[in-house]
C-alpha positions in Angstrom: 118.4 131.9 193.8 117.0 134.9 192.1 113.3 135.8 192.4 112.7 135.1 188.7 113.8 131.5 189.0 111.5 131.1 192.0 108.5 132.3 190.1 109.2 129.9 187.2 109.4 127.0 189.6 106.1 127.9 191.1 104.6 128.4 187.7 105.6 124.9 186.7 104.2 123.5 189.9 100.8 125.3 189.3 100.7 124.0 185.6 101.4 120.5 186.7 98.8 120.7 189.5 96.2 122.1 187.0 96.9 119.3 184.5 96.7 116.7 187.3 93.4 118.1 188.6 92.0 118.1 185.1 93.0 114.5 184.4 91.7 113.5 187.8 88.4 115.2 187.1 88.1 113.6 183.7 88.8 110.1 185.2 86.2 110.8 187.9 83.6 111.8 185.4 84.3 108.8 183.1 84.1 106.5 186.1 80.9 108.0 187.3 79.3 107.7 183.8 80.4 104.0 183.6 79.1 103.3 187.1 75.7 104.9 186.3 75.4 102.8 183.1 76.3 99.7 185.0 73.8 100.3 187.8 71.0 101.1 185.3 71.8 97.8 183.4 71.8 95.8 186.6 68.5 97.4 187.7 66.9 96.5 184.3 68.2 92.9 184.7 66.7 92.7 188.2 63.3 93.8 186.9 63.1 91.2 184.1 60.0 89.1 184.6 58.4 91.6 186.9 56.4 93.4 184.2 52.8 93.6 185.4 50.2 91.6 183.5 46.4 91.9 184.1 44.6 88.7 185.4 41.1 88.0 186.8 40.9 87.7 190.6 38.2 87.1 193.1 36.7 90.5 194.2 35.1 89.0 197.3 35.4 85.7 199.2 33.7 83.0 197.2 32.5 79.8 198.9 32.9 76.4 197.3 30.1 75.4 194.9 29.1 79.0 194.3 28.1 80.1 190.8 30.4 83.1 189.9 28.9 86.3 188.7 30.6 89.4 187.2 30.3 91.3 190.5 32.3 88.6 192.2 35.4 89.1 190.0 37.8 91.9 189.4 41.0 92.6 187.5 44.5 93.0 189.0 48.0 93.2 187.6 50.6 90.7 188.9 54.2 90.0 187.7 54.3 88.2 184.4 56.6 85.5 185.9 53.6 84.2 188.0 51.1 84.2 185.1 50.8 80.8 183.4 48.3 79.4 181.0 46.2 78.1 183.9 45.5 81.7 185.1 42.2 83.3 183.7 43.0 86.4 181.7 40.6 89.4 181.5 39.6 88.6 177.9 38.4 85.2 179.0 36.5 86.2 182.1 33.2 85.6 180.5 34.0 81.9 180.3 34.0 81.6 184.1 31.0 83.7 184.8 27.9 81.6 185.5 30.2 78.6 186.3 30.4 76.9 189.6 33.7 77.2 191.5 34.9 73.9 193.0 37.1 75.4 195.8 36.7 78.3 198.2 38.5 81.5 197.1 39.5 84.5 199.1 39.3 88.1 197.8 42.4 88.8 195.7 43.1 85.2 194.7 43.9 84.9 191.0 41.3 82.6 189.2 42.6 79.4 187.7 40.8 77.3 185.1 41.1 74.2 187.3 39.0 75.9 190.0 35.9 75.7 187.9 33.4 73.1 187.0 34.0 72.2 183.4 31.1 71.6 181.1 31.6 69.9 177.8 32.2 72.7 175.4 31.6 72.2 171.7 34.3 73.5 169.4 33.1 76.1 167.0 34.8 78.4 164.4 35.4 82.1 165.3 36.9 85.0 163.3 40.6 85.3 164.1 40.6 88.9 163.0 38.4 91.4 161.1 37.1 89.9 157.8 35.4 92.1 155.2 32.1 91.2 153.4 32.6 90.0 149.8 35.9 88.2 150.6 36.2 84.5 150.8 36.7 82.8 154.1 40.3 81.3 154.4 42.0 79.1 157.0 43.9 82.2 158.2 40.6 83.9 159.0 39.3 81.3 161.6 40.3 79.9 164.9 38.6 77.3 167.2 37.0 78.0 170.5 34.9 76.0 172.9 31.4 77.1 173.5 28.8 76.0 176.1 26.1 73.9 174.3 23.3 76.1 175.7 24.6 79.1 173.8 24.7 77.4 170.4 22.2 77.7 167.5 22.2 75.7 164.3 23.7 78.7 162.5 27.1 78.4 164.2 29.8 76.6 162.1 31.3 73.7 163.9 34.9 72.8 163.6 34.1 69.6 161.8 32.3 71.7 159.1 35.4 73.7 158.4 36.0 72.2 154.9 32.5 73.2 153.8 32.8 76.8 155.2 36.3 77.6 153.9 36.3 79.3 150.5 32.7 80.6 150.8 32.1 84.2 150.1 31.1 86.3 153.1 27.7 88.1 152.9 28.5 90.1 156.0 31.7 91.2 157.7 33.1 89.5 160.8 35.0 91.2 163.6 37.7 89.6 165.6 36.1 87.1 168.0 32.7 86.8 166.2 31.4 83.3 165.7 31.4 82.2 162.1 27.7 81.7 161.2 26.2 79.9 158.2 23.8 82.7 157.7 26.7 85.1 156.9 28.2 82.7 154.3 27.1 82.5 150.6 24.9 79.4 150.1 26.1 76.7 147.7 25.1 77.2 144.1 22.3 74.9 142.9 
């Protein structure tokens, strides 16, 4: 065999080896990319329901029959899968303040509506969103909420007075969450 044939044979071997390595490297990269995407998708699926949601918790141990004050409560985030409608949310914390707790609570316990003495609340109308002065009050502008009787004045619009209040022109603006007051509605024409 002459030396020229020997070099050609080695050259073919090196070319084949290079192509094989390149194909192997490409398959490895593609497999790694697919594996990465799969692992990320599975991690996201495993985290579903574990997004944190703020709730109201006891900041200190609270004995049974204690009237709760703002300094006794705090806010903590817990996984959303554990938050039901019975858990007190931060935007409703004011409803449990100055209310007697029926069971003992330990610091860190989420507050539940069923743990509190319920007083008969009167249902009143509140602004569902911001409403500008000069516009007419519509059904879409109001929502119902319970209010403790000792907080009410005759100017609050009760839910049973809704038909008389709807359609009236607003003399003053309402912000989301404001109680609807007769004093802010145009008086009936005489």
